[in-house]
C-alpha positions as CSV (number, residue, x, y, z in Angstrom):
1,M,-95.7,-115.8,108.0
2,P,-98.8,-113.5,108.3
3,Q,-96.5,-110.8,109.7
4,R,-94.2,-111.1,106.7
5,E,-97.1,-110.8,104.3
6,S,-98.4,-107.7,106.1
7,E,-94.9,-106.2,105.9
8,S,-94.5,-106.8,102.2
9,S,-98.0,-105.4,101.6
10,A,-97.0,-102.3,103.5
11,I,-93.9,-101.9,101.3
12,A,-95.9,-102.4,98.2
13,V,-98.4,-99.7,99.3
14,E,-95.6,-97.3,100.2
15,A,-93.6,-97.8,97.0
16,P,-93.5,-94.6,95.0
17,E,-94.9,-94.1,91.6
18,P,-92.5,-94.0,88.6
19,P,-91.4,-90.5,87.9
20,A,-93.8,-88.7,85.6
21,F,-92.2,-87.5,82.4
22,T,-91.8,-83.8,82.2
23,S,-90.1,-81.9,79.4
24,P,-87.2,-80.1,81.2
25,R,-86.2,-76.5,80.4
26,L,-82.9,-76.4,78.8
27,V,-82.2,-72.7,79.4
28,S,-83.4,-70.6,82.2
29,V,-83.0,-66.8,82.7
30,G,-79.6,-66.0,84.1
31,S,-78.1,-69.4,83.4
32,I,-77.0,-69.0,79.8
33,S,-73.5,-67.7,80.7
34,G,-72.9,-70.6,83.0
35,R,-74.1,-73.2,80.6
36,F,-72.0,-72.0,77.7
37,A,-68.9,-70.7,79.5
38,V,-66.8,-73.4,77.8
39,V,-68.0,-72.2,74.4
40,G,-66.7,-68.7,75.3
41,M,-63.4,-70.3,76.3
42,W,-63.4,-72.1,73.0
43,V,-63.9,-68.8,71.1
44,L,-61.1,-67.1,73.1
45,L,-58.8,-70.1,72.6
46,T,-59.4,-70.0,68.8
47,A,-58.8,-66.2,68.8
48,F,-55.5,-66.7,70.7
49,Y,-54.2,-69.2,68.2
50,M,-55.3,-67.0,65.3
51,L,-53.3,-64.1,66.7
52,L,-50.2,-66.2,67.2
53,R,-50.3,-68.1,64.0
54,P,-52.8,-66.5,61.6
55,A,-51.2,-67.9,58.4
56,A,-51.4,-71.5,59.7
57,F,-54.6,-71.3,61.8
58,L,-56.8,-69.4,59.3
59,Q,-56.8,-72.2,56.8
60,P,-59.8,-74.3,55.7
61,G,-57.6,-77.4,56.3
62,T,-57.3,-76.4,60.0
63,Y,-61.1,-76.5,60.5
64,R,-61.4,-79.7,58.6
65,A,-58.7,-81.2,60.8
66,I,-60.7,-80.2,63.9
67,F,-64.2,-81.2,62.9
68,G,-63.5,-83.8,60.2
69,S,-60.9,-86.0,61.9
70,Q,-61.6,-89.6,62.5
71,Q,-60.3,-89.3,66.0
72,G,-62.9,-86.7,66.9
73,Q,-65.6,-88.9,65.5
74,A,-64.4,-91.9,67.5
75,L,-64.2,-89.7,70.6
76,I,-67.9,-88.7,70.2
77,F,-69.0,-92.3,69.9
78,L,-66.9,-93.3,72.9
79,G,-68.3,-90.3,74.8
80,L,-71.8,-91.5,74.1
81,A,-70.9,-95.0,75.2
82,L,-69.5,-93.6,78.5
83,I,-72.4,-91.4,79.1
84,V,-74.9,-94.3,78.8
85,V,-73.3,-96.2,81.6
86,F,-72.6,-93.1,83.7
87,V,-76.2,-92.1,83.6
88,V,-77.3,-95.3,85.3
89,G,-74.5,-95.0,87.9
90,E,-72.2,-97.5,86.3
91,F,-68.6,-97.3,85.1
92,D,-66.7,-98.7,82.1
93,L,-63.0,-98.6,81.4
94,S,-63.2,-101.0,78.5
95,I,-64.8,-98.7,76.0
96,A,-61.6,-97.8,74.2
97,S,-60.5,-101.4,73.9
98,N,-64.0,-102.4,72.7
99,L,-63.8,-99.8,70.0
100,G,-60.3,-101.1,69.1
101,L,-61.7,-104.7,68.9
102,A,-64.3,-103.7,66.4
103,A,-61.8,-101.6,64.4
104,T,-59.5,-104.7,64.3
105,V,-62.1,-107.3,63.5
106,V,-63.1,-105.5,60.3
107,P,-59.7,-105.6,58.5
108,V,-58.8,-109.0,59.9
109,L,-62.0,-110.6,58.4
110,N,-62.0,-108.5,55.2
111,V,-58.3,-108.3,54.3
112,L,-56.8,-111.4,55.9
113,H,-59.8,-113.8,55.4
114,G,-61.5,-112.4,52.4
115,W,-64.9,-111.7,54.0
116,P,-67.2,-109.1,52.4
117,V,-66.9,-105.7,54.2
118,A,-70.6,-105.8,55.2
119,A,-70.2,-109.2,56.9
120,A,-67.0,-108.1,58.7
121,V,-68.8,-104.9,59.9
122,A,-71.7,-106.9,61.2
123,V,-69.5,-109.3,63.1
124,A,-67.5,-106.4,64.6
125,V,-70.6,-104.6,65.9
126,V,-72.1,-107.8,67.3
127,A,-68.8,-108.6,69.0
128,S,-68.8,-105.2,70.7
129,V,-72.4,-105.6,71.8
130,V,-71.6,-109.0,73.3
131,V,-68.7,-107.5,75.2
132,G,-71.1,-104.9,76.6
133,V,-73.7,-107.5,77.6
134,V,-71.0,-109.6,79.3
135,N,-69.8,-106.6,81.3
136,G,-73.4,-105.9,82.3
137,L,-74.1,-109.4,83.4
138,I,-71.0,-109.7,85.5
139,V,-71.4,-106.3,87.1
140,V,-75.2,-106.5,87.7
141,K,-75.9,-110.1,88.2
142,L,-72.8,-111.1,90.0
143,Q,-72.4,-107.7,91.7
144,I,-68.7,-107.4,90.9
145,N,-67.1,-104.0,91.1
146,P,-67.4,-102.4,87.6
147,I,-64.0,-100.8,87.7
148,V,-62.4,-104.2,88.3
149,V,-64.6,-105.9,85.7
150,T,-64.1,-103.4,82.9
151,L,-60.4,-102.9,83.5
152,G,-59.9,-106.6,83.2
153,M,-62.1,-106.6,80.1
154,A,-60.1,-103.8,78.6
155,T,-56.9,-105.8,79.0
156,L,-58.5,-108.9,77.6
157,L,-59.9,-107.2,74.5
158,L,-56.5,-105.6,73.8
159,G,-54.9,-109.0,74.0
160,I,-57.5,-110.5,71.7
161,A,-57.1,-107.7,69.1
162,L,-53.3,-108.1,69.1
163,L,-53.8,-111.9,68.8
164,I,-56.1,-111.9,65.8
165,S,-54.1,-109.2,64.0
166,H,-50.7,-110.8,64.8
167,A,-49.8,-107.5,66.6
168,N,-49.7,-105.8,63.2
169,T,-51.4,-102.8,61.5
170,I,-53.7,-104.3,58.9
171,S,-54.5,-102.2,55.9
172,G,-56.2,-102.8,52.5
173,I,-59.9,-102.0,53.1
174,S,-61.3,-100.9,49.8
175,A,-61.8,-97.2,48.9
176,G,-65.5,-98.0,48.2
177,A,-66.0,-99.0,51.8
178,A,-64.1,-95.9,53.0
179,A,-66.5,-93.7,51.0
180,V,-69.2,-94.6,53.5
181,T,-67.6,-92.3,56.0
182,N,-65.1,-90.2,54.0
183,T,-67.4,-88.7,51.4
184,T,-67.5,-85.0,52.1
185,V,-70.6,-82.9,52.4
186,L,-70.1,-79.1,52.9
187,G,-66.4,-79.7,53.3
188,L,-66.8,-82.3,56.1
189,P,-66.8,-86.1,55.9
190,L,-70.0,-88.1,56.5
191,G,-68.5,-89.5,59.6
192,F,-68.8,-86.1,61.3
193,Y,-72.6,-86.1,60.5
194,Y,-73.0,-89.6,61.8
195,A,-71.4,-88.7,65.1
196,L,-73.4,-85.5,65.3
197,A,-76.7,-87.3,64.5
198,A,-75.9,-90.0,67.1
199,S,-75.3,-87.3,69.7
200,I,-78.6,-85.5,68.9
201,V,-80.5,-88.8,69.2
202,G,-78.8,-89.6,72.5
203,F,-79.5,-86.1,73.9
204,Y,-83.2,-86.4,72.9
205,V,-83.6,-89.9,74.4
206,L,-81.9,-88.9,77.7
207,T,-83.7,-85.5,78.0
208,F,-87.1,-85.8,76.5
209,T,-88.3,-89.5,76.8
210,P,-89.5,-91.6,79.7
211,L,-86.7,-94.0,79.1
212,G,-84.2,-91.3,79.6
213,Q,-85.9,-90.2,82.8
214,H,-85.9,-93.8,84.1
215,L,-82.2,-94.2,83.3
216,R,-81.4,-91.0,85.3
217,F,-83.7,-92.1,88.1
218,I,-81.8,-95.4,88.3
219,G,-78.5,-93.5,88.5
220,S,-79.7,-91.2,91.3
221,N,-81.4,-93.9,93.4
222,P,-81.6,-97.5,92.1
223,E,-83.5,-98.8,95.2
224,V,-86.2,-96.2,94.9
225,A,-86.4,-96.8,91.2
226,R,-86.8,-100.6,91.8
227,L,-89.7,-99.9,94.3
228,A,-91.2,-97.7,91.6
229,G,-91.5,-100.6,89.3
230,I,-88.7,-99.7,87.0
231,P,-86.7,-102.8,85.7
232,V,-83.4,-101.6,87.2
233,S,-81.3,-104.7,86.5
234,T,-82.5,-105.0,82.9
235,L,-81.9,-101.3,82.2
236,R,-78.4,-101.4,83.8
237,I,-77.4,-104.4,81.6
238,G,-79.1,-102.7,78.6
239,A,-76.9,-99.6,79.3
240,Y,-73.8,-101.7,79.0
241,A,-75.2,-103.3,75.8
242,A,-75.9,-99.9,74.3
243,S,-72.4,-98.8,75.3
244,G,-71.0,-101.8,73.4
245,L,-73.1,-101.0,70.4
246,L,-71.8,-97.4,70.3
247,C,-68.2,-98.6,70.7
248,G,-68.7,-101.1,67.8
249,V,-70.2,-98.5,65.5
250,G,-67.5,-96.0,66.4
251,G,-64.8,-98.6,65.7
252,V,-66.2,-99.5,62.4
253,L,-66.5,-95.9,61.2
254,L,-62.9,-95.3,62.5
255,V,-61.3,-98.1,60.5
256,L,-63.4,-97.5,57.4
257,G,-62.2,-93.9,57.4
258,L,-58.6,-94.7,58.1
259,G,-58.4,-97.8,55.9
260,S,-56.3,-99.6,58.5
261,Y,-56.0,-99.9,62.3
262,D,-53.2,-100.4,64.8
263,P,-54.7,-102.4,67.8
264,S,-52.1,-101.1,70.2
265,S,-53.4,-97.5,69.7
266,S,-56.7,-98.1,71.4
267,G,-55.7,-97.0,74.8
268,A,-54.9,-93.5,73.5
269,F,-58.7,-92.8,73.2
270,L,-59.6,-93.4,76.9
271,L,-58.2,-90.3,78.5
272,P,-59.6,-87.8,75.9
273,T,-63.0,-89.5,76.2
274,F,-63.1,-89.1,80.0
275,S,-61.9,-85.5,79.7
276,A,-64.6,-84.6,77.2
277,V,-67.4,-86.4,79.1
278,F,-66.6,-84.7,82.4
279,L,-66.0,-81.3,80.8
280,G,-69.4,-81.7,79.0
281,T,-71.2,-81.7,82.3
282,A,-70.5,-78.0,82.6
283,I,-72.1,-77.3,79.2
284,V,-75.8,-77.2,78.1
285,Q,-77.1,-79.1,81.2
286,P,-74.8,-78.2,84.1
287,G,-74.3,-81.1,86.5
288,R,-75.5,-83.7,84.1
289,F,-73.8,-86.1,81.7
290,N,-75.2,-85.0,78.4
291,P,-74.3,-85.8,74.8
292,L,-74.4,-82.2,73.4
293,G,-72.1,-80.9,76.1
294,M,-69.7,-83.7,75.4
295,V,-69.6,-83.0,71.7
296,I,-68.7,-79.3,72.4
297,A,-66.0,-80.5,74.8
298,V,-64.6,-82.9,72.2
299,Y,-64.1,-80.1,69.7
300,F,-62.8,-77.7,72.3
301,L,-60.1,-80.2,73.2
302,Q,-59.4,-81.0,69.6
303,T,-58.9,-77.2,69.0
304,G,-56.6,-77.0,71.9
305,I,-54.4,-79.9,70.8
306,L,-54.2,-78.8,67.2
307,G,-53.4,-75.2,68.1
308,L,-50.5,-76.4,70.4
309,Q,-49.2,-78.6,67.5
310,I,-49.3,-75.7,65.1
311,L,-47.3,-73.7,67.7
312,G,-44.6,-76.4,67.5
313,F,-45.4,-78.5,70.6
314,T,-45.5,-82.1,69.6
315,G,-45.2,-85.6,71.2
316,W,-45.7,-85.0,74.9
317,V,-48.3,-82.2,74.5
318,S,-51.3,-84.5,74.0
319,D,-50.7,-86.4,77.3
320,V,-50.1,-83.2,79.2
321,F,-53.1,-81.4,77.7
322,Y,-55.6,-84.2,78.1
323,G,-54.3,-85.0,81.6
324,A,-54.7,-81.4,82.7
325,A,-58.1,-81.2,81.0
326,L,-59.3,-84.3,82.8
327,M,-58.3,-82.9,86.2
328,L,-59.9,-79.6,85.4
329,A,-63.0,-81.2,84.0
330,V,-63.6,-83.4,87.0
331,T,-63.1,-80.3,89.3
332,V,-65.5,-78.2,87.3
333,S,-68.0,-81.1,87.1
334,T,-67.9,-81.5,90.9
335,L,-68.3,-77.8,91.6
336,V,-71.2,-77.5,89.1
337,L,-73.0,-80.5,90.5
338,R,-72.7,-79.1,94.1
339,R,-74.0,-75.8,92.9
340,S,-77.0,-77.4,91.1
341,Q,-77.8,-79.4,94.2
342,Q,-77.7,-76.4,96.4
343,G,-79.7,-74.3,94.0
């Protein structure tokens, strides 16, 4: 026993201090072109579409379709949800189904059961947070593979959404409720500004606060973070809970904007979200999952899809484009990460 006590004392003495918070430099000399190369590609892509279809692409409605679409807003909230768990070294395949659950609960309670919209929204968001907490508890406390857990949860949530909606698209949410997200300011709906504000807050927290530093520390080395006194398990579960909250808010805004929701469509959000999140690691903060890079990637992908549709490619083009974008994004993310580690 005395030997064990001395060993534990030695460990306690040698445990590193929590990382001191330092404000990182976002842009260094000579790195601007690398950090914003995707923005340059975005400009070139836009110019390419303008040359091919100037009459169709040079319209105010085209830019509203890119920046003001409910799909783009939902992708940003899902991207934030994915980044939160990625930063702490976790994984979540249930984000799209969780968003779909929230988007289904609101019209089910409001239209089918006569609940006030506010109460239906509250229940939907709480349900998504509970899903995130359950994911976190199973993964962290029971130490089950997060891919298996969240894949099973995604399937379960899809089944629940189809059950409570009777596998139907439920519409009938009041126009007054839709005004919360569809009211336009400077030509764009409020939903765009909500998504942008959430991204800015997320970027600030992850980049400029001790909490963000601790979350990234956990993602890079959870054992060292634990020895440093950081509550690793609590923050990992909290990351899943925050992911659920973002999914819930995104789902609520999506269904309020659309006025209805088809539960079977939830899976279509997963691939674009992963593509945007990984592509975002090559923007603003190369090698890091970051909200602002993800936002730029979302609208870059939105521009690519819309331009191809204007050119006459429909149906299959979304799957092909997003699939290719995901492979490219993962490749670019890996190469950028290696470069940043070597440099």
